[in-house]
Structures are given as C-alpha cells and as structure tokens.
C-alpha positions in Angstrom: 99.3 109.7 116.9 97.9 106.6 118.7 96.1 103.7 117.2 92.7 104.8 118.4 93.1 108.4 117.2 94.3 107.2 113.8 91.5 104.7 113.5 88.7 107.2 114.2 89.8 109.7 111.5 87.4 110.0 108.5 86.7 112.4 105.7 83.2 113.9 105.5 81.9 113.8 102.0 79.7 116.9 102.8 82.1 119.3 104.3 85.3 117.7 103.0 87.1 117.9 106.3 89.0 115.3 108.3 87.1 114.6 111.5 86.8 112.2 114.4 83.2 111.2 115.0 81.7 110.3 118.3 82.2 106.6 119.1 79.4 104.5 117.8 78.2 107.0 115.3 78.7 107.9 111.6 77.9 111.5 112.1 80.2 114.4 111.2 80.8 116.4 114.4 81.3 119.6 112.3 78.5 119.7 109.7 76.3 117.1 111.6 75.7 115.1 108.4 74.7 111.5 109.2 76.4 109.0 106.9 75.2 105.6 106.0 78.6 103.8 105.6 82.3 104.0 104.8 81.7 105.1 101.2 80.3 108.5 102.1 82.3 108.7 105.3 85.7 107.2 104.2 88.4 106.3 106.6 91.7 108.1 106.6 93.5 104.8 107.2 92.5 101.4 105.8 95.4 99.6 107.5 96.5 100.1 111.2 99.4 98.1 112.5 100.9 97.8 116.0 104.3 96.1 116.3 105.5 95.7 119.8 107.3 93.5 122.4 105.7 90.8 124.5 103.2 91.9 127.2 103.2 95.4 125.8 99.4 95.7 125.7 99.1 95.5 121.9 96.3 92.9 121.9 94.4 94.9 124.5 94.7 98.0 122.2 93.4 95.9 119.3 90.5 94.7 121.4 89.5 98.2 122.5 89.5 99.2 118.8 87.2 96.4 117.8 84.9 97.1 120.7 84.4 100.7 119.6 83.9 99.6 115.9 81.2 97.1 117.0 79.4 99.9 118.7 78.5 101.2 115.2 75.2 99.5 114.1 75.2 96.9 111.3 79.0 96.2 111.3 80.5 92.8 110.3 83.9 92.0 111.8 86.2 89.0 111.9 88.7 88.6 114.8 91.5 86.2 113.8 94.4 84.4 115.3 97.2 82.2 114.0 95.9 79.1 115.9 92.7 78.1 117.6 94.6 77.9 120.9 95.8 81.5 120.7 92.4 82.6 119.6 90.7 80.7 122.5 93.1 81.5 125.3 94.2 85.1 124.5 92.5 87.0 121.7 88.8 86.0 122.3 88.7 86.6 126.1 90.6 89.9 125.7 87.8 91.3 123.5 84.8 89.6 125.2 85.8 91.0 128.6 85.4 94.5 127.2 81.9 93.9 125.8 79.2 95.0 128.3 76.5 92.3 128.7 73.9 94.9 128.0 75.2 95.1 124.4 74.8 91.4 123.7 71.9 89.8 121.9 73.4 86.4 121.5 76.6 84.4 121.7 77.0 81.1 119.8 79.8 79.0 121.4 79.7 76.5 118.5 80.1 78.9 115.7 82.0 81.5 117.8 79.7 84.3 116.7 78.8 87.3 118.8 75.7 89.3 117.8 74.9 92.6 119.4 71.6 94.4 119.9 72.6 97.0 117.3 72.9 94.2 114.7 76.7 94.3 114.6 78.3 90.8 114.3 81.7 89.5 115.2 83.1 86.1 114.2 86.2 84.6 115.8 88.3 82.6 113.3 91.5 80.7 113.5 93.6 81.0 110.3 95.8 78.0 110.9 94.5 76.9 107.5 94.9 79.8 105.1 91.8 78.8 103.1 89.7 79.6 106.1 90.2 83.2 105.1 87.3 83.0 102.6 84.7 85.0 104.5 81.9 84.5 102.0 80.4 87.9 102.9 81.7 91.5 102.8 83.3 92.6 106.1 83.7 96.1 107.6 86.8 95.1 109.4 89.3 92.4 110.4 91.5 92.2 113.5 94.6 90.0 113.0 96.1 89.3 116.4 99.7 88.0 116.5 99.6 88.6 112.7 103.2 87.7 112.0 102.5 84.1 112.9 99.5 83.9 110.5 100.7 82.8 107.1 100.7 85.4 104.4 98.4 83.3 102.2 95.6 83.7 104.8 95.7 87.5 104.5 95.7 87.2 100.7 92.6 85.1 100.9 90.9 87.3 103.5 91.7 90.9 102.3 89.3 90.9 99.3 86.4 90.6 101.7 87.1 94.2 102.8 86.6 95.8 99.4 82.8 95.7 99.3 82.5 97.9 102.4 85.7 99.9 102.2 86.7 98.1 105.4 89.9 98.2 107.5 92.4 95.8 108.9 93.8 96.2 112.4 96.9 94.0 112.9 98.7 93.6 116.2 101.8 91.4 116.6 105.2 90.7 118.1 107.8 90.9 115.4 108.7 87.7 113.6 111.8 89.0 112.0 111.3 90.8 108.7 108.2 88.8 108.0 105.2 89.4 105.7 103.5 91.8 108.1 106.6 93.9 108.1 106.4 94.3 104.3 102.6 94.4 104.0 101.8 96.8 106.8 104.8 98.3 108.7 107.1 99.1 105.7 104.3 100.6 103.6 103.3 102.9 106.5 106.7 103.9 108.0 109.2 103.6 105.2 107.3 103.8 101.9 104.7 106.3 103.3 101.8 104.8 101.4 98.5 106.8 101.8 96.0 104.9 104.0 98.6 103.0 106.0 99.4 103.7 109.7 101.8 101.8 112.0 103.6 102.1 115.3 106.4 100.2 116.9 107.0 100.3 120.7 108.7 98.5 123.6 107.4 96.4 126.5 108.5 99.1 128.9 106.2 101.6 127.1 103.3 99.8 128.7 102.2 101.9 131.8 101.9 98.7 133.9 105.7 98.1 133.5 106.5 101.8 134.1 104.5 101.7 137.4 105.8 98.4 138.7 109.3 97.9 140.0 108.9 94.2 139.9 108.0 94.2 136.2 110.8 96.6 135.4 113.3 94.3 137.1 111.9 91.4 135.0 112.7 93.2 131.8 116.2 94.2 133.0 116.9 90.6 134.0 115.9 89.6 130.5 118.2 92.3 129.1 121.2 90.8 131.0 120.5 87.1 130.2 119.3 87.2 126.6 121.4 87.9 123.5 120.9 91.5 122.3 119.2 90.3 119.2 116.7 88.1 121.0 116.0 90.9 123.6 115.4 93.4 120.8 112.8 91.1 119.2 111.1 90.0 122.4 111.0 93.1 124.5 111.8 96.1 122.3 109.5 95.0 119.4 112.4 95.3 116.9 112.6 93.4 113.7 115.8 91.3 113.9 116.9 88.5 111.6 119.0 86.9 114.2 118.6 83.6 112.5 120.3 83.4 109.1 121.1 87.1 108.7 123.7 87.7 106.0 124.6 91.4 106.1 122.3 92.8 108.8 123.8 95.7 110.7 126.8 95.9 108.4 124.5 97.8 106.1 123.6 100.3 108.8 127.3 101.1 109.3 127.7 101.7 105.6 124.7 104.0 105.0 125.3 107.7 104.1 122.4 109.5 105.6 123.2 113.1 104.6 124.5 115.0 101.6 127.5 116.1 103.6 128.4 112.4 104.3 128.1 111.6 100.5 130.4 114.6 99.6 133.3 113.0 101.5 133.3 110.4 98.6 131.7 112.4 95.8 132.7 116.1 96.4 130.5 117.4 93.5 127.3 115.7 95.0 124.4 115.8 94.2 126.0 116.0 90.7 128.2 113.2 89.6 131.2 114.1 87.3 130.7 112.5 83.9 134.4 111.2 84.0 133.7 108.9 87.0 133.6 105.2 86.5 130.1 103.8 86.9 129.1 100.2 87.5 125.6 98.9 86.9 124.5 95.4 88.1 121.3 93.8 87.0 119.1 91.0 88.4 116.6 89.9 85.8 113.9 87.2 85.7 110.4 86.6 84.5 109.1 85.5 88.0 110.2 88.5 90.0 110.9 92.2 89.4 113.9 93.4 87.3 116.4 95.1 89.6 119.3 97.3 88.6 121.8 99.1 91.0 124.1 102.0 90.0 127.4 102.3 91.8 130.0 105.0 91.4 133.7 104.2 91.9 135.5 106.6 94.2 138.8 106.8 96.1 137.0 105.8 99.3 135.2 102.8 97.7 132.1 101.9 95.8 129.0 104.1 96.5 125.5 102.9 95.5 123.7 106.0 94.2 120.7 104.7 92.1 118.2 101.9 92.1 115.7 100.6 89.5 112.9 98.0 90.2 110.2 97.2 87.7 108.4 94.0 86.6 106.5 92.5 83.7 108.5 94.3 80.9 110.8 93.1 78.2 114.6 93.4 78.7 115.0 96.0 76.0 112.3 98.1 77.8 114.3 97.9 81.0 117.5 99.0 79.2 115.9 102.2 78.0 114.3 103.0 81.4 117.5 102.3 83.3 119.5 104.4 80.9 117.1 107.3 81.4 116.8 107.0 85.2 120.6 106.7 85.8 121.6 109.2 83.1 123.9 106.6 81.6 124.5 108.3 78.3 126.5 111.2 79.9 129.1 108.9 81.5 132.1 108.0 79.5 133.0 104.8 81.4 130.1 102.4 82.3 130.4 98.7 83.1 127.2 96.6 83.0 127.1 93.2 84.7 124.6 90.4 85.2 124.3 86.7 86.0 126.5 84.7 83.7 123.6 82.5 82.9 121.5 85.4 81.5 122.6 84.8 77.9 119.3 86.2 76.5 119.7 89.4 78.4 123.3 89.8 77.3 122.4 89.2 73.6 119.5 91.6 73.6 121.6 94.3 75.2 124.6 93.6 72.9 122.3 94.2 69.8 121.9 97.7 71.2 125.6 98.2 71.7 125.6 97.6 75.4 128.1 94.9 76.5 127.2 93.1 79.7 129.9 91.4 81.7 128.9 87.8 82.7 129.4 87.7 86.5 129.9 84.5 88.5 126.5 83.6 90.2 127.7 81.5 93.1 125.8 82.8 96.1 128.4 81.8 98.7 131.4 83.2 96.9 129.5 86.4 96.0 128.2 87.0 99.5 131.7 86.6 100.9 133.0 89.1 98.3 130.3 91.6 99.3 131.0 91.0 103.0 134.7 91.8 102.3 133.8 95.2 100.8 131.5 95.9 103.7 134.0 94.9 106.4 136.7 96.9 104.6 134.3 99.9 104.8 134.5 100.4 101.1 130.9 99.7 100.0 128.5 102.5 100.8 124.8 103.3 100.2 123.2 106.7 99.8 120.1 106.6 102.0 118.1 109.1 99.9 118.8 107.4 96.6 118.7 103.6 97.3 116.2 103.1 100.2 114.8 99.9 98.8 118.3 98.5 98.2 119.2 99.3 101.8 116.1 97.6 103.1 116.7 94.5 101.0 120.3 94.2 101.9 119.5 94.6 105.6 116.8 91.8 105.5 118.7 89.5 103.2 119.1 86.1 104.9 119.6 82.4 104.5 116.6 80.2 104.1 115.7 77.5 106.6 118.5 74.9 106.2 116.3 71.9 107.1 114.1 69.8 104.9 110.6 68.7 105.8 111.9 65.4 107.2 114.3 67.2 109.6 117.5 66.6 107.6 119.9 69.4 106.9 120.4 70.6 103.3 123.8 69.8 101.6 124.2 73.5 100.9 123.0 76.7 102.5 120.4 78.5 100.4 119.3 82.2 100.5 115.7 83.2 101.1 114.6 84.0 97.6 112.3 87.0 98.1 113.1 90.7 97.9 116.6 89.9 96.8 116.9 91.8 93.5 119.4 94.4 94.9 121.5 91.9 96.9 121.9 89.9 93.7 122.6 93.0 91.6 125.2 94.1 94.1 126.9 90.7 94.0 127.2 90.8 90.3 128.8 94.3 90.5 131.5 93.2 92.9 132.1 89.9 91.1 132.5 91.6 87.8 134.7 94.5 89.1 138.4 93.4 88.7 139.5 95.0 92.0 139.3 93.9 95.6 138.8 96.1 98.6 141.9 97.4 100.3 141.8 96.1 103.8 142.8 98.8 106.3 145.6 97.9 108.7 143.8 99.3 111.7 142.6 97.6 114.9 139.0 96.4 115.1 136.4 98.7 116.6 134.6 97.5 119.7 131.6 96.5 117.7 133.6 94.7 115.1 135.5 92.9 117.8 132.2 91.7 119.4 131.1 90.4 116.0 134.5 88.7 115.5 134.3 87.1 118.9 130.8 85.7 118.1 132.2 83.7 115.2 132.8 80.0 115.8 136.5 78.8 115.3 135.5 77.3 111.9 133.9 80.5 110.8 137.0 82.5 111.8 139.2 80.1 109.8 137.0 80.6 106.8 137.1 84.4 107.0 140.9 84.3 107.4 141.3 82.0 104.4 139.2 84.4 102.3 141.2 87.4 103.5 144.5 85.7 102.6 143.1 84.8 99.2 141.9 88.4 98.6 145.4 89.7 99.7 147.2 87.5 97.2 144.8 88.4 94.4 145.2 92.1 95.2 149.0 91.8 95.1 148.9 89.8 91.9 146.5 92.1 90.1 144.4 91.2 87.0 144.9 92.3 83.4 142.3 92.3 80.6 144.3 89.6 78.9 144.3 87.2 81.9 142.1 84.0 81.6 138.7 84.6 83.1 139.1 88.4 83.3 137.6 90.3 85.1 137.2 87.8 87.9 140.1 85.5 87.2 140.2 81.8 88.3 139.4 82.5 92.0 136.8 79.8 92.2 139.2 77.0 91.5 141.5 78.4 94.2 138.8 78.8 96.7 137.5 75.3 96.1 140.9 73.9 96.6 141.3 75.8 99.9 138.3 74.0 101.4 139.1 70.5 100.0 
C-alpha cells in the first residue's frame, strides 16, 4: 500500500465501510453520503510516514499528498521544515509547483500563507524554534518535511492542534539514526502495529528516475563503493543506522532467535520452560522513567532472554507482583533477582516480601564490556516473539554525544539515557551472575573479522585485556564465600590494568 492510497482511506459513518473518496470530496463513493468533516468521515490513518534515502522522491510524494488534501474545501494545513533554508529552497517550491494557478486566491510572501479559492489555507513554517509549533488554531493536517531534523519538542508542541479536527500528520524524512521520528512514527506503525499508523521505508534506487537512468544508477553504485556500509545504508538505502556511538548494534541481530525451532535448540521443552531451570531477573527501576524487568533462562548454550516487563508510575511492590505473575516466577525453584546496587529502597521493599535482590555493580563501561563478551561468545540470546522491545532497545543503545557545548570532550563516555531500561536490566543480570561466557576456540567468521579489523589498535588492546581477565576469572572460579560474591573484586583488577 502506497502513501497516497493509505492517506485516502476513510470509514463512512453511514454505511460503515472503508472507502477511498474521490480527490477533493468528502463523499462516500458507495452510499453517496456527503460528509461535513473528519468526525463523520474519519480517516483510517492519522499518521503517515515515509522514511527513505536521499533523492528518493519522498518530499515530492509528500507534496502531492498535501496538494490533494488542499483540494478539499475549508482545510487548514501547515507545511513545516527543520530550518527556514530547507523550507525556502526545497519544501515550499516542491509544493507550490504542483498548485495550479487557477486554484489560487492569494499568496502572501511575508506571512508565507497560501489561500485557495475553495477557502483552504496552507501556512509554511520553519520549526527551528520548537515553540513556533504553537499554531493557535485547529489544523486539518501537518506535513513535516525532513522530520528527523526537526526537534522532538516542536512536534510535541504542534501535535495538539490536530485534535480539534481529527487531523493527520504526514512526515517525510531521511533517517537520522534511531531518532524521535523512528520511535514516534515508524516503530509504532511497523513494529508495534498501532492502529492509525502507517509507514514505509524505501531506497533511492526505488525512485523510477534512478531505475530509468544509467547515469544515476552509476552514481549510486559509486557511492556504494566509496562510502562505509553504514553511511551508504543511511544515505541511499533509507536505513536507520547508529554508526556513531553504537554499542551493540548488529551483534543483537546475530543473537536473535526468530522461530520456535531456533529456541528449542536451547530450551527443548519450549514454549514451556521446565520449573527446575535457573532463572535470572534483572530490574531497572526509577521514578523518572519506566520500570523495566528482563527474564533470562540459564541453558547449556548460554543465557536466553524469554520475557520482558515495562511499566511506569507504579510503586515498587506493585511491580513485584506484576512481574511475578507475568513471568510465572512462583513455579521456578531457583530464581535470582538483581538490580542496581544503589537501589537500596527497592531491595528493602522486595526483601520485606521475601525476595532477595542481588546488588549489581552499576558501572556502565564495565557492564557493557561484560555484555559484549557474552554476545561475542554467542552465549546471550533473545527470543524475538517474547522480548521485541528489549531487542529494539539493545539494537539502538548508543553512547551520547561526547562533546560539551563549548566543544570540549567529556572526561568519560556517557550512554544516551533514553529507552535504556532493558540494556540496564541486562547489564545487572550478567554482572550479578557469577559465571563468565565460555569463549569458543574457533576462528572468527568473516563478519567478525571485519568488525575486529575495524577496531583501532588501542581498542583491540582493550578487548584483549578484558578477554585475558575473563579467562583468568573463569579459571579461578568464584564461591559464595569469596569477598564481593557474586562479582568478585574484578573492578579493582580492571582499574589496575588501565593505570
């Protein structure tokens, strides 16, 4: 289904059927009822999102959509860009070139307002200042061009103006990594399957102009040869790639179990789980973000994530009950709970209900390296059907911008603190689990070799140091009576290695 087809779909309140009315009209083509507005002729989709590579024709598609919407009488639309320059040089002329002069009643160059003879109006607005999103009047629709480069606050300010008229948002953009438009529009449509959300992602070569021109095709192929794969995927394939600051990235794709058959290689009784199996539950709590919990089953082939929990604005004890029910905790004989060592209040509240929570080391850098060790050893797995949000968060987990506003570098790398509940819960699980992954003595795959070759000499040295440390710890082993059990005194050793 294309953008224009999805945008036209409405439900007739008279005959209760999904129809596609004639352009410029609010008349049901089946029962011929003439509707006055979107409340009696509601749209099938309130959000339509195009995510594509450069010069793919996405902005032209958005302009055609707005042109057809303005053909309906008495419509109020805003056309928005991230900067005035993009609005002036690209978005505005793309739309105005499609408007027949015979439609136009007036054009105000100063206020950037187009008024048509059918009383429909279109304002062009730059959202470089997020507060410019206050429309002041109810809108029937908004087109956000290059939406990924508009700040999220601008959309938060603008979106309420659509409620009065049951309006729609059309957003077209080149990917900006896993940005706010990915979460707000694309993920809700494609991954979460929210009603009323439609999205599509396509490549530059899908544009018919590129398919018909040998010169343009050669241009794309030259870019493929000269750019890094990550940059090419973002610029020409319209893919979301965190090639700056990515932490786990494609390692998660390699460790995802997509079918029940794949899961049964680790848990033969799947989809049941034997009550005698060891279960690990990591929790990431906090008053300013959702409470996340991840359930992992210990198997001979490694740790397998089989359950996720994500809720907000509830007391810790309420979360305990909900997690226990969702994960079926009571039927397992051996369950280990873990959380940030600084969460003393959580541990106390759980202990009062006979649930002991292991305090896990909360150092991001050390915890991330431990998780990476499990992933590289191919002993940390994720069941796609059971932990989809966890997989998405792990894939998009990244370091924050390492530069201060004055251009100086931070003393320490920091992670991007948004949608990180499951990466944190996973860190606490592996930091509290007193075992280390068994590194297989096999040669690197071609993909792993490319990843290894991409490391700088200093990065390779750091990885080798961590591997040597892990090997020594594995050979030494840990006992419940050891100081610092279950994680030992690894932090002092690691600190000494780098000093």
